[in-house]
SERO-4910 file (N, C-alpha, C, O; in steps of 0.05 Angstrom, whole numbers):
BEGIN
 pado doro    nc1    nc2    nc3   cac1   cac2   cac3    cc1    cc2    cc3    oc1    oc2    oc3
  Met    A   6479   -712    644   6478   -682    647   6506   -671    645   6525   -680    658
  Val    A   6509   -650    629   6535   -637    626   6541   -621    652   6523   -607    662
  Gln    A   6565   -623    661   6573   -609    686   6571   -579    681   6579   -569    660
  Met    A   6560   -564    701   6557   -536    698   6584   -522    699   6600   -528    716
  Ala    A   6588   -504    680   6614   -489    679   6617   -470    702   6598   -456    709
  Asn    A   6641   -470    713   6648   -450    733   6628   -448    756   6619   -426    763
  Phe    A   6620   -470    768   6601   -470    789   6608   -491    810   6611   -515    803
  Asp    A   6610   -483    835   6616   -501    857   6590   -503    874   6584   -485    890
  Glu    A   6575   -524    870   6549   -527    883   6551   -526    913   6535   -513    926
  Lys    A   6569   -541    924   6572   -542    953   6579   -514    965   6567   -506    985
  Asp    A   6597   -500    951   6604   -474    961   6580   -455    960   6576   -440    979
  Phe    A   6564   -456    939   6541   -439    938   6521   -445    960   6511   -427    973
  Leu    A   6516   -471    965   6497   -478    986   6507   -470   1014   6492   -461   1031
  Asp    A   6533   -472   1018   6545   -464   1043   6542   -434   1047   6537   -425   1070
  Arg    A   6545   -419   1026   6543   -390   1028   6515   -381   1035   6510   -363   1051
  Ala    A   6496   -394   1022   6468   -388   1028   6460   -395   1056   6446   -381   1070
  Glu    A   6471   -418   1065   6466   -427   1093   6477   -407   1113   6465   -401   1134
  His    A   6501   -396   1106   6513   -376   1124   6496   -352   1127   6492   -342   1150
  Ile    A   6484   -341   1105   6467   -318   1107   6443   -325   1124   6435   -309   1142
  Tyr    A   6430   -348   1119   6406   -355   1135   6412   -357   1165   6396   -350   1181
  Ser    A   6436   -366   1171   6444   -369   1199   6446   -342   1213   6445   -341   1238
  Gln    A   6447   -320   1198   6449   -293   1209   6421   -280   1211   6419   -256   1217
  Arg    A   6400   -295   1207   6373   -284   1206   6367   -268   1232   6358   -246   1231
  Thr    A   6371   -281   1255   6365   -268   1280   6380   -242   1284   6369   -222   1293
  His    A   6405   -242   1277   6422   -218   1279   6411   -196   1262   6409   -173   1271
  Ile    A   6404   -202   1237   6393   -182   1219   6366   -171   1229   6361   -147   1227
  Glu    A   6350   -189   1239   6324   -180   1250   6327   -162   1274   6311   -143   1277
  Lys    A   6347   -167   1290   6352   -149   1313   6360   -121   1304   6353   -101   1316
  Leu    A   6376   -120   1282   6383    -94   1270   6358    -79   1260   6355    -55   1264
  Ala    A   6339    -95   1248   6314    -83   1239   6298    -72   1262   6285    -51   1260
  Asp    A   6298    -87   1284   6283    -78   1308   6294    -52   1318   6279    -34   1326
  Lys    A   6320    -50   1318   6333    -25   1327   6326     -1   1309   6320     21   1318
  Ala    A   6325     -7   1283   6317     14   1264   6289     23   1269   6283     47   1269
  Cys    A   6271      5   1275   6243     12   1280   6241     28   1306   6225     47   1308
  Gly    A   6258     21   1325   6258     36   1351   6265     65   1348   6258     81   1365
  Cys    A   6280     72   1327   6288     99   1323   6267    115   1307   6270    140   1305
  Gly    A   6247    102   1297   6227    115   1281   6235    117   1252   6257    126   1245
  Ile    A   6217    109   1234   6222    110   1206   6200    125   1192   6176    117   1193
  Gln    A   6207    148   1180   6187    164   1165   6187    159   1135   6167    161   1122
  Asn    A   6211    152   1125   6213    145   1097   6238    128   1093   6255    126   1110
  Val    A   6240    116   1069   6262     98   1063   6276    107   1037   6262    114   1018
  Leu    A   6302    108   1038   6318    115   1014   6336     92   1007   6349     81   1025
  Ile    A   6336     85    982   6355     64    972   6377     78    957   6371     93    938
  Cys    A   6402     74    965   6423     90    954   6449     75    953   6461     69    974
  Ser    A   6459     69    929   6485     57    925   6493     63    896   6484     84    885
  Val    A   6508     46    883   6515     50    855   6515     23    841   6517      2    853
  Gly    A   6512     24    814   6516      1    797   6500    -24    805   6477    -22    811
  Gly    A   6514    -46    805   6502    -72    812   6491    -73    840   6471    -86    845
  Ser    A   6505    -60    859   6496    -60    886   6469    -45    889   6451    -54    903
  Gln    A   6466    -23    875   6441     -8    875   6419    -26    863   6397    -27    874
  Ala    A   6425    -39    841   6405    -55    828   6397    -79    845   6374    -89    843
  Thr    A   6416    -89    861   6410   -112    879   6389   -105    899   6371   -121    906
  Ile    A   6390    -80    909   6371    -72    931   6347    -56    921   6328    -53    936
  Asp    A   6348    -46    896   6325    -31    886   6298    -47    886   6278    -36    891
  Pro    A   6299    -74    881   6273    -88    882   6259    -87    909   6235    -90    910
  Phe    A   6274    -81    930   6262    -79    956   6246    -53    958   6229    -50    976
  Gly    A   6252    -34    940   6235    -10    938   6207    -18    929   6187     -7    939
  Ser    A   6206    -36    909   6180    -45    899   6165    -60    921   6141    -58    924
  Met    A   6180    -76    936   6168    -92    958   6156    -73    979   6133    -77    987
  Ile    A   6170    -52    987   6160    -33   1006   6136    -18    994   6116    -14   1008
  Asp    A   6139    -10    969   6118      6    957   6091     -9    955   6070      3    958
  His    A   6093    -36    950   6069    -51    947   6057    -61    974   6033    -67    975
  Met    A   6073    -62    995   6064    -73   1020   6060    -52   1042   6046    -58   1062
  Ser    A   6071    -28   1038   6072     -9   1060   6063     18   1051   6062     24   1027
  Val    A   6056     35   1071   6050     63   1065   6075     80   1068   6073    105   1064
  Leu    A   6097     68   1075   6122     84   1078   6130     95   1051   6131     80   1031
  Pro    A   6136    120   1049   6147    131   1024   6175    119   1020   6191    118   1038
  Val    A   6181    111    995   6207     99    989   6217    112    963   6203    116    944
  Tyr    A   6243    118    963   6256    131    941   6282    117    934   6294    103    951
  Ser    A   6291    119    909   6316    107    900   6332    129    887   6323    141    868
  Val    A   6356    134    898   6374    154    887   6402    143    884   6413    133    903
  Gln    A   6413    145    861   6441    136    856   6460    154    873   6456    178    874
  Ala    A   6480    141    885   6497    155    904   6510    180    892   6511    201    905
  Ala    A   6521    179    868   6533    202    855   6514    225    851   6521    248    853
  Asp    A   6489    218    844   6468    238    841   6462    251    868   6458    275    870
  Leu    A   6461    235    889   6454    245    915   6475    266    925   6467    288    935
  Ile    A   6500    260    921   6521    278    932   6524    304    915   6536    323    924
  Thr    A   6513    303    891   6514    328    875   6488    343    875   6489    368    874
  Ser    A   6465    330    877   6439    343    875   6424    343    901   6405    359    905
  Gly    A   6431    325    920   6417    323    945   6390    310    943   6382    300    921
  Cys    A   6375    310    965   6348    299    965   6333    312    989   6341    308   1012
  Asn    A   6312    327    983   6298    342   1003   6283    324   1023   6275    334   1044
  Met    A   6279    299   1016   6264    281   1034   6281    269   1056   6271    257   1075
  Val    A   6308    273   1055   6326    261   1075   6326    277   1100   6329    302   1100
  Gly    A   6324    263   1123   6326    276   1149   6329    255   1171   6333    232   1165
  Pro    A   6325    263   1196   6328    244   1219   6310    220   1217   6316    200   1229
  Gly    A   6287    223   1204   6269    200   1202   6273    182   1178   6257    164   1172
  Thr    A   6295    186   1164   6301    171   1139   6317    146   1146   6338    148   1159
  Leu    A   6308    123   1136   6324     99   1137   6335     94   1109   6320     93   1090
  Val    A   6361     90   1108   6375     87   1082   6385     58   1079   6398     47   1098
  Leu    A   6379     45   1057   6389     19   1051   6412     22   1031   6409     34   1010
  Met    A   6436     12   1039   6460     14   1022   6474    -13   1020   6471    -30   1038
  Ala    A   6489    -17    998   6504    -41    995   6529    -36    979   6530    -18    962
  Ser    A   6550    -50    986   6575    -49    971   6591    -74    977   6597    -80   1000
  Lys    A   6597    -89    956   6612   -113    959   6639   -108    973   6648   -123    990
  Ser    A   6653    -87    964   6679    -80    975   6677    -64   1001   6695    -65   1018
  Gly    A   6655    -49   1004   6652    -31   1027   6667     -5   1024   6666     12   1042
  Asp    A   6680     -1   1002   6696     24    998   6690     38    972   6706     55    963
  Thr    A   6667     32    959   6660     45    934   6659     75    939   6644     84    956
  Ile    A   6674     90    923   6678    119    929   6652    134    931   6647    148    951
  Glu    A   6635    132    911   6610    147    911   6592    139    934   6579    156    947
  Thr    A   6591    113    940   6573    103    961   6583    113    988   6566    121   1005
  Val    A   6609    113    993   6620    123   1018   6614    153   1021   6607    162   1043
  Lys    A   6618    168   1000   6612    197   1001   6583    202   1006   6576    221   1021
  Ala    A   6565    186    994   6537    189    999   6530    183   1028   6514    196   1041
  Ala    A   6543    162   1040   6539    155   1068   6547    178   1086   6534    184   1106
  Gln    A   6569    191   1079   6578    215   1094   6557    237   1093   6551    250   1113
  Trp    A   6547    242   1069   6526    263   1065   6501    256   1082   6490    274   1095
  Leu    A   6493    231   1081   6469    222   1095   6473    224   1126   6455    232   1140
  His    A   6497    216   1135   6503    216   1163   6501    244   1175   6491    248   1197
  Lys    A   6511    264   1160   6510    292   1169   6481    302   1172   6476    320   1187
  Arg    A   6463    290   1157   6435    299   1158   6417    282   1176   6393    285   1176
  Gly    A   6430    265   1192   6415    251   1212   6401    226   1203   6386    214   1219
  Ala    A   6405    217   1178   6392    193   1168   6405    168   1182   6429    169   1188
  Lys    A   6390    147   1185   6400    122   1195   6406    103   1172   6390    101   1153
  Ile    A   6430     91   1172   6439     75   1149   6441     45   1157   6454     38   1177
  Phe    A   6428     28   1141   6433     -1   1142   6449     -8   1117   6441     -3   1095
  Ser    A   6473    -19   1122   6489    -27   1099   6496    -56   1100   6498    -68   1122
  Ser    A   6499    -68   1077   6508    -95   1074   6534    -95   1058   6534    -87   1035
  Thr    A   6556   -104   1070   6582   -104   1057   6596   -131   1060   6588   -147   1077
  Gly    A   6616   -135   1042   6631   -160   1044   6649   -161   1068   6647   -180   1084
  Pro    A   6668   -142   1070   6688   -144   1092   6676   -139   1120   6655   -126   1122
  Asp    A   6690   -148   1140   6682   -143   1168   6685   -114   1175   6669   -103   1191
  Ala    A   6704   -100   1164   6709    -72   1169   6713    -58   1143   6728    -67   1126
  Ser    A   6699    -35   1140   6702    -20   1115   6692      9   1121   6678     13   1140
  Pro    A   6699     28   1103   6689     55   1107   6659     57   1108   6648     72   1124
  Leu    A   6645     42   1091   6616     43   1091   6604     32   1117   6586     44   1129
  Ala    A   6615     10   1126   6606     -2   1151   6610     17   1174   6593     19   1192
  Asn    A   6633     31   1174   6639     49   1196   6620     73   1197   6616     85   1218
  Leu    A   6608     80   1175   6589    102   1173   6561     93   1178   6542    110   1178
  Ser    A   6556     68   1181   6529     57   1183   6520     53   1212   6536     47   1229
  Asp    A   6494     57   1216   6483     53   1243   6477     23   1247   6479     13   1269
  Tyr    A   6471      9   1225   6465    -19   1226   6480    -33   1204   6472    -31   1181
  Ala    A   6502    -45   1210   6520    -56   1189   6519    -87   1190   6521    -99   1211
  Phe    A   6515    -98   1166   6516   -128   1164   6538   -135   1145   6540   -123   1123
  His    A   6554   -154   1153   6577   -163   1136   6570   -191   1125   6570   -210   1140
  Phe    A   6566   -192   1099   6558   -218   1088   6582   -236   1082   6578   -260   1078
  Gly    A   6606   -225   1083   6629   -242   1079   6628   -258   1053   6627   -246   1031
  Asp    A   6628   -284   1056   6626   -301   1032   6597   -311   1027   6593   -329   1011
  Gly    A   6579   -298   1041   6551   -306   1038   6539   -298   1011   6548   -278    999
  Arg    A   6520   -313   1001   6505   -306    977   6477   -318    980   6474   -337    995
  Pro    A   6457   -308    965   6458   -286    947   6459   -259    962   6451   -258    985
  Leu    A   6467   -238    948   6471   -212    961   6444   -201    971   6443   -185    989
  Glu    A   6422   -208    958   6396   -198    965   6386   -210    992   6370   -197   1006
  Phe    A   6396   -233   1000   6386   -248   1022   6382   -231   1048   6361   -232   1059
  Pro    A   6403   -216   1057   6399   -202   1082   6376   -182   1081   6364   -176   1102
  Phe    A   6371   -170   1058   6350   -150   1056   6322   -161   1059   6304   -147   1068
  Tyr    A   6319   -187   1052   6293   -199   1057   6286   -200   1086   6264   -195   1095
  Phe    A   6306   -205   1103   6302   -206   1132   6300   -178   1143   6282   -173   1160
  Phe    A   6316   -159   1134   6316   -132   1146   6291   -118   1138   6276   -107   1156
  Val    A   6285   -117   1112   6261   -103   1103   6236   -117   1112   6216   -104   1121
  Gly    A   6235   -144   1110   6212   -159   1118   6205   -155   1147   6182   -153   1154
  Arg    A   6225   -155   1164   6221   -152   1193   6210   -124   1199   6192   -121   1216
  Ile    A   6220   -103   1186   6210    -76   1190   6180    -75   1182   6164    -64   1197
  Leu    A   6173    -86   1160   6145    -86   1151   6128   -102   1170   6105    -95   1176
  Ala    A   6139   -124   1181   6124   -140   1200   6119   -125   1226   6098   -126   1238
  Asn    A   6140   -110   1235   6137    -94   1259   6116    -72   1256   6104    -63   1275
  Arg    A   6112    -64   1231   6092    -44   1225   6064    -56   1219   6046    -42   1211
  Ser    A   6062    -82   1222   6037    -97   1216   6030    -95   1187   6006    -96   1180
  Glu    A   6050    -93   1170   6045    -92   1141   6054   -117   1126   6052   -119   1102
  Phe    A   6065   -136   1141   6073   -162   1129   6066   -183   1149   6083   -193   1164
  Lys    A   6040   -191   1149   6030   -209   1170   6041   -237   1167   6041   -252   1187
  Gly    A   6050   -245   1144   6061   -272   1141   6091   -274   1143   6103   -293   1134
  Tyr    A   6103   -253   1153   6132   -251   1153   6146   -275   1166   6165   -286   1155
  Glu    A   6137   -284   1189   6150   -306   1203   6151   -331   1186   6172   -345   1184
  Asn    A   6129   -337   1173   6128   -360   1155   6147   -356   1131   6161   -375   1123
  Phe    A   6146   -332   1120   6164   -325   1097   6193   -329   1105   6208   -342   1091
  Ala    A   6201   -317   1127   6229   -317   1135   6238   -346   1141   6260   -354   1134
  Ser    A   6221   -362   1153   6228   -390   1159   6231   -406   1133   6248   -423   1130
  Ala    A   6213   -400   1114   6214   -413   1088   6240   -407   1073   6249   -424   1057
  Leu    A   6252   -384   1078   6277   -377   1065   6300   -395   1072   6322   -393   1059
  Glu    A   6297   -412   1091   6318   -432   1096   6322   -449   1072   6344   -461   1069
  Met    A   6302   -451   1055   6303   -468   1031   6312   -452   1006   6314   -463    984
  Leu    A   6318   -426   1010   6324   -410    986   6349   -419    972   6349   -420    947
  Gly    A   6370   -426    987   6394   -435    974   6389   -459    956   6398   -460    933
  Glu    A   6375   -479    967   6368   -503    951   6351   -496    927   6355   -507    905
  Ala    A   6333   -477    931   6315   -469    908   6331   -456    886   6327   -462    863
  Leu    A   6349   -438    893   6365   -424    873   6385   -443    860   6392   -440    836
  Asn    A   6395   -462    875   6412   -483    863   6397   -499    842   6408   -505    821
  Ala    A   6372   -505    848   6355   -520    829   6350   -503    804   6349   -514    782
  Val    A   6346   -477    808   6341   -460    785   6366   -461    766   6363   -463    742
  Arg    A   6389   -459    778   6414   -460    762   6415   -486    746   6421   -486    722
  Lys    A   6409   -508    758   6410   -534    744   6388   -535    723   6393   -545    700
  Gln    A   6365   -525    729   6343   -526    710   6349   -509    685   6341   -516    663
  Phe    A   6363   -487    689   6366   -468    667   6393   -471    652   6396   -459    631
  Asp    A   6411   -486    663   6438   -486    652   6440   -494    623   6455   -483    607
  Glu    A   6424   -514    614   6424   -522    586   6415   -500    568   6427   -495    547
  Arg    A   6394   -485    576   6386   -462    560   6407   -440    560   6412   -427    540
  Ala    A   6420   -436    583   6441   -416    585   6464   -422    567   6476   -404    554
  Arg    A   6471   -448    566   6494   -456    549   6487   -451    519   6503   -442    504
  Ala    A   6462   -458    512   6453   -454    484   6452   -424    477   6460   -416    455
  Tyr    A   6443   -408    496   6442   -379    493   6470   -368    488   6474   -352    470
  Ala    A   6489   -377    504   6517   -367    501   6528   -374    474   6541   -357    461
  His    A   6524   -398    464   6534   -405    438   6520   -390    416   6532   -382    396
  Ala    A   6494   -385    419   6479   -371    398   6485   -342    396   6484   -330    374
  Tyr    A   6490   -329    418   6490   -300    418   6516   -287    427   6518   -262    429
  Cys    A   6537   -303    432   6562   -292    442   6573   -271    423   6584   -250    432
  Ala    A   6571   -275    397   6584   -258    378   6566   -236    366   6574   -222    348
  Glu    A   6541   -234    376   6523   -214    366   6533   -186    372   6543   -181    394
  Pro    A   6531   -167    353   6542   -141    358   6524   -123    375   6533   -102    384
  Tyr    A   6499   -130    379   6480   -113    393   6458   -129    405   6446   -146    392
  His    A   6452   -124    431   6431   -138    445   6411   -119    456   6418    -96    463
  Ile    A   6386   -127    458   6365   -112    472   6355   -129    495   6348   -152    491
  Trp    A   6355   -117    519   6345   -131    543   6322   -115    554   6323    -91    556
  Val    A   6300   -129    561   6275   -115    570   6264   -129    595   6265   -153    598
  Ala    A   6253   -112    613   6240   -122    637   6223   -100    649   6223    -77    639
  Ser    A   6209   -106    671   6192    -86    684   6191    -93    714   6200   -114    723
  Gly    A   6179    -74    729   6174    -79    757   6199    -85    773   6220    -73    769
  Asp    A   6197   -105    791   6221   -111    807   6242   -126    792   6264   -131    802
  Leu    A   6237   -134    767   6257   -146    750   6272   -126    733   6293   -132    721
  Trp    A   6262   -101    733   6277    -80    717   6305    -76    729   6324    -75    713
  Pro    A   6309    -73    755   6336    -69    765   6354    -93    758   6378    -89    753
  Val    A   6343   -117    758   6358   -141    750   6367   -138    721   6391   -143    715
  Cys    A   6349   -131    704   6355   -128    675   6376   -106    671   6395   -111    656
  Tyr    A   6371    -83    682   6390    -61    680   6418    -68    689   6437    -62    675
  Ser    A   6419    -81    712   6445    -88    723   6459   -109    706   6483   -108    702
  Tyr    A   6444   -129    697   6456   -150    681   6467   -139    655   6489   -146    646
  Ala    A   6451   -122    642   6460   -110    617   6485    -93    621   6504    -95    605
  Met    A   6486    -77    642   6508    -58    646   6532    -71    659   6554    -69    650
  Cys    A   6527    -85    682   6549    -95    698   6561   -122    689   6584   -128    694
  Val    A   6545   -138    675   6555   -163    665   6561   -162    635   6584   -166    627
  Leu    A   6541   -157    619   6545   -158    590   6564   -136    581   6582   -141    565
  Glu    A   6560   -112    591   6577    -90    582   6604    -89    597   6625    -90    585
  Glu    A   6602    -87    624   6627    -84    640   6645   -109    639   6669   -107    634
  Ser    A   6633   -132    644   6649   -156    648   6655   -171    622   6676   -184    620
  Leu    A   6637   -169    602   6640   -184    578   6643   -167    553   6649   -177    531
  Trp    A   6640   -140    556   6645   -121    534   6626   -127    510   6634   -125    487
  Ile    A   6601   -133    516   6581   -138    496   6562   -115    496   6550   -108    516
  Arg    A   6559   -102    473   6542    -78    471   6513    -85    474   6502   -102    460
  Thr    A   6500    -71    494   6473    -79    502   6457    -54    509   6466    -36    521
  Lys    A   6432    -55    500   6412    -34    507   6392    -47    526   6380    -67    519
  Ser    A   6389    -35    550   6367    -44    568   6345    -23    569   6351      1    569
  Val    A   6321    -32    569   6298    -14    569   6275    -27    584   6272    -52    583
  Thr    A   6258    -11    597   6235    -23    611   6214    -32    590   6213    -22    568
  Ser    A   6197    -50    599   6176    -60    581   6157    -37    573   6147    -37    551
  Ala    A   6152    -18    591   6135      4    584   6148     23    564   6134     32    546
  Glu    A   6173     28    568   6187     47    550   6196     35    524   6202     50    505
  Phe    A   6196      9    522   6204     -4    497   6188      6    473   6199      9    451
  Phe    A   6163     11    477   6145     19    455   6147     49    449   6132     60    433
  His    A   6166     63    461   6169     92    456   6197     98    447   6209    119    454
  Gly    A   6208     80    430   6234     86    418   6249     61    409   6254     57    386
  Thr    A   6255     43    428   6273     21    423   6261      1    403   6275    -13    389
  Leu    A   6234     -1    402   6222    -20    384   6230    -16    355   6231    -35    339
  Glu    A   6238      8    347   6246     14    320   6273      1    312   6279     -1    289
  Leu    A   6288     -8    332   6313    -21    326   6311    -51    326   6331    -66    321
  Leu    A   6287    -61    330   6283    -90    329   6280   -100    301   6265    -88    285
  Gly    A   6293   -122    294   6290   -134    268   6298   -163    270   6305   -173    291
  Pro    A   6296   -178    248   6301   -207    248   6328   -215    259   6332   -236    270
  Ser    A   6348   -197    256   6375   -204    264   6383   -193    291   6406   -195    299
  Val    A   6364   -182    306   6370   -169    332   6361   -187    355   6337   -192    357
  Pro    A   6379   -196    372   6371   -211    395   6356   -194    416   6366   -173    423
  Leu    A   6333   -203    425   6319   -190    447   6315   -210    469   6303   -231    465
  Thr    A   6324   -203    493   6320   -220    516   6300   -207    535   6305   -184    543
  Leu    A   6279   -220    541   6257   -209    557   6254   -225    583   6251   -249    583
  Leu    A   6256   -210    605   6252   -222    632   6223   -216    640   6214   -193    641
  Ile    A   6208   -237    646   6180   -234    653   6176   -241    682   6183   -262    692
  Gly    A   6164   -222    696   6159   -225    725   6130   -236    730   6114   -239    712
  Glu    A   6125   -240    756   6099   -250    764   6083   -229    780   6061   -235    790
  Gly    A   6094   -204    781   6081   -183    796   6061   -168    779   6052   -177    757
  Pro    A   6053   -144    788   6031   -129    775   6038   -118    747   6020   -111    732
  Thr    A   6064   -118    740   6072   -108    713   6075   -130    693   6085   -126    671
  Arg    A   6067   -154    700   6070   -177    681   6058   -172    654   6070   -179    634
  Glu    A   6035   -159    653   6022   -155    627   6039   -137    609   6038   -139    585
  Leu    A   6054   -119    621   6072   -102    605   6093   -119    591   6100   -115    568
  Asp    A   6103   -139    605   6123   -157    594   6111   -174    572   6123   -178    551
  Leu    A   6087   -184    576   6074   -201    556   6067   -185    531   6068   -197    509
  Arg    A   6062   -160    534   6058   -142    511   6083   -141    493   6081   -143    469
  Val    A   6106   -139    506   6131   -139    491   6135   -166    478   6144   -167    455
  Ala    A   6129   -187    492   6133   -214    481   6116   -218    456   6126   -229    436
  Arg    A   6092   -209    456   6074   -212    433   6085   -196    409   6086   -207    387
  Phe    A   6095   -172    414   6105   -156    392   6131   -168    381   6135   -171    357
  Ala    A   6150   -175    400   6176   -184    391   6174   -210    376   6190   -215    358
  Ala    A   6156   -227    384   6153   -253    370   6147   -250    340   6153   -267    324
  Asn    A   6135   -227    333   6129   -222    305   6151   -207    290   6149   -204    265
  His    A   6172   -199    304   6192   -182    291   6221   -191    294   6238   -178    282
  Thr    A   6226   -211    309   6253   -222    310   6251   -252    314   6234   -262    329
  Asp    A   6270   -266    302   6272   -295    306   6293   -301    328   6301   -324    331
  Lys    A   6302   -280    341   6322   -283    362   6311   -273    389   6324   -259    404
  Leu    A   6286   -282    395   6273   -274    420   6278   -296    441   6274   -320    436
  Thr    A   6288   -287    465   6292   -305    487   6274   -295    510   6277   -271    518
  Ile    A   6257   -312    521   6240   -304    544   6249   -320    568   6251   -345    567
  Ile    A   6254   -306    590   6261   -319    615   6239   -311    635   6238   -288    644
  Asp    A   6222   -329    641   6198   -324    657   6201   -335    685   6205   -359    688
  Ala    A   6199   -317    705   6201   -326    733   6181   -348    739   6186   -365    756
  Ala    A   6158   -348    726   6137   -367    732   6145   -396    724   6132   -415    733
  Asp    A   6165   -398    707   6173   -425    697   6190   -441    717   6194   -465    713
  Phe    A   6200   -427    737   6218   -441    755   6203   -452    779   6188   -439    793
  Ala    A   6208   -478    784   6195   -492    806   6208   -483    833   6232   -478    834
  Leu    A   6191   -482    853   6200   -475    880   6191   -497    900   6170   -509    895
  Pro    A   6206   -501    921   6196   -519    942   6169   -509    952   6163   -485    952
  Ser    A   6152   -527    962   6124   -520    970   6124   -497    991   6106   -481    990
  Val    A   6143   -497   1009   6143   -477   1030   6148   -449   1019   6141   -429   1032
  Leu    A   6161   -447    995   6167   -421    983   6146   -413    962   6146   -390    954
  Glu    A   6129   -432    953   6111   -427    931   6093   -403    937   6088   -387    918
  Arg    A   6084   -400    961   6066   -378    968   6079   -350    964   6065   -330    960
  Trp    A   6106   -350    965   6120   -325    966   6135   -319    940   6152   -301    939
  Arg    A   6129   -333    919   6145   -331    895   6144   -303    883   6163   -295    869
  Val    A   6122   -288    887   6121   -261    875   6142   -243    888   6149   -223    875
  Leu    A   6151   -249    912   6172   -233    925   6200   -243    917   6220   -229    921
  Leu    A   6202   -266    904   6228   -278    899   6237   -276    870   6257   -287    862
  Gly    A   6221   -263    853   6228   -260    825   6256   -251    820   6269   -264    803
  Pro    A   6266   -230    833   6293   -221    827   6314   -242    833   6333   -245    817
  Val    A   6312   -256    855   6333   -276    860   6331   -300    842   6351   -313    835
  Leu    A   6306   -308    835   6303   -330    816   6315   -323    789   6330   -339    777
  Ile    A   6309   -299    779   6320   -291    753   6350   -288    754   6364   -295    735
  Asn    A   6360   -276    776   6389   -273    778   6403   -300    778   6425   -302    767
  Ala    A   6391   -320    791   6403   -346    791   6405   -357    762   6426   -369    755
  Ala    A   6385   -353    747   6385   -362    719   6406   -347    703   6421   -358    687
  Leu    A   6406   -321    706   6425   -304    691   6454   -309    697   6471   -306    680
  Gln    A   6459   -318    722   6487   -324    729   6497   -348    713   6521   -351    707
  Arg    A   6479   -366    705   6487   -388    688   6493   -378    659   6511   -389    646
  Ile    A   6479   -358    650   6486   -346    624   6514   -334    626   6530   -337    608
  Ser    A   6519   -319    648   6545   -306    652   6568   -326    650   6587   -323    636
  Lys    A   6565   -348    666   6586   -367    668   6591   -382    641   6613   -389    634
  Asn    A   6569   -386    626   6572   -399    600   6583   -380    579   6599   -389    562
  Leu    A   6575   -355    581   6587   -335    562   6617   -332    568   6633   -329    549
  Glu    A   6624   -334    593   6653   -332    600   6669   -353    586   6691   -348    576
  Val    A   6658   -377    585   6672   -400    572   6671   -397    541   6691   -400    528
  Val    A   6647   -392    530   6644   -392    501   6659   -368    489   6672   -371    468
  Cys    A   6657   -345    502   6671   -321    492   6701   -321    499   6716   -304    488
  Gln    A   6709   -339    516   6737   -339    525   6745   -312    536   6766   -301    529
  His    A   6728   -302    553   6732   -275    564   6725   -276    594   6701   -280    601
  Ser    A   6744   -275    611   6740   -276    640   6721   -254    649   6724   -231    640
  Leu    A   6703   -261    667   6685   -241    679   6700   -221    696   6689   -200    703
  Asp    A   6725   -227    703   6741   -209    720   6758   -190    704   6772   -173    716
  Thr    A   6758   -192    677   6775   -174    661   6763   -146    659   6740   -143    653
  Arg    A   6780   -126    664   6772    -98    662   6794    -83    647   6817    -89    650
  Arg    A   6785    -62    632   6805    -44    620   6808    -19    638   6830     -9    641
  Tyr    A   6786     -9    649   6786     17    662   6777     16    692   6788     30    709
  Tyr    A   6757      0    697   6744      0    724   6764     -7    746   6777    -28    746
  Arg    A   6768     12    765   6786     10    787   6815      6    777   6833     -3    792
  Lys    A   6820     14    752   6847     14    742   6857     42    734   6881     47    734
  Glu    A   6838     60    729   6845     87    722   6832    106    743   6812     99    755
  Val    A   6842    130    745   6830    151    761   6810    165    743   6817    176    722
  Tyr    A   6785    166    752   6764    180    736   6743    192    755   6724    204    746
***
């Protein structure tokens, strides 16, 4: 087996173990949030952080009667949101904890009496200081991990997630499972990087809880980090415009989920197979999980797919000879 590029297996497993070790702490934060009363939930951050937590909106929407909304931070501070008030619980995330728009949104929300749960990297940050329930993931990964405990516990407290205890306990195996996904997918990821590194235009498609993953990967990885021109579109919207740009020479990458929108993805797959010879399908159903997690795989699609996509990123970094950390403008210019 070829060694995986730019991947420290032990470090990844240690980081996942660190997050799991914080389960009780995160659940206590969720209990406090429930004690304050929750009338609705708002998901609010920017960029990749927003996309990381947006799938939990789908989770809440499918499991709970709680109204849930997603608003990008910059939109919130300019346009507002009439649903925000003392009964609003806000989910926020920022790797740095000081993302300008996210901090300003937290200030806006704080003034209106909303309660904020934030997940940030540093122990102390502007976002954490504005939050009612702050979790610091430090070097922990994956970034989604804390939200499974926080959101899951809230739904369990509301009697809307009856299997939560079993689910949360099974997540002890999540690090190992995602490590296995990386190993399983790396050969395909390496071939993908060699085949498509130099393509001038990519189309990426997904739906449901995989749409935020698709959107974020296209924008934050392919465009921001690798400077590869990419169009991302939902499986439903693909047939209302973007399909006209598909041809034999156009790469289309389709993420297929296991949730209720799966048929939308399969519809795209059937069409694309007839119109391009550069179709790549990454199906969450293809990845094996430990038996204790198998029951819950419909909730784990985003982290499974993200694990696979990270192998594409790392291989593209090598093949394209372009560091994922290289930026021209982001956090380098005032804008």
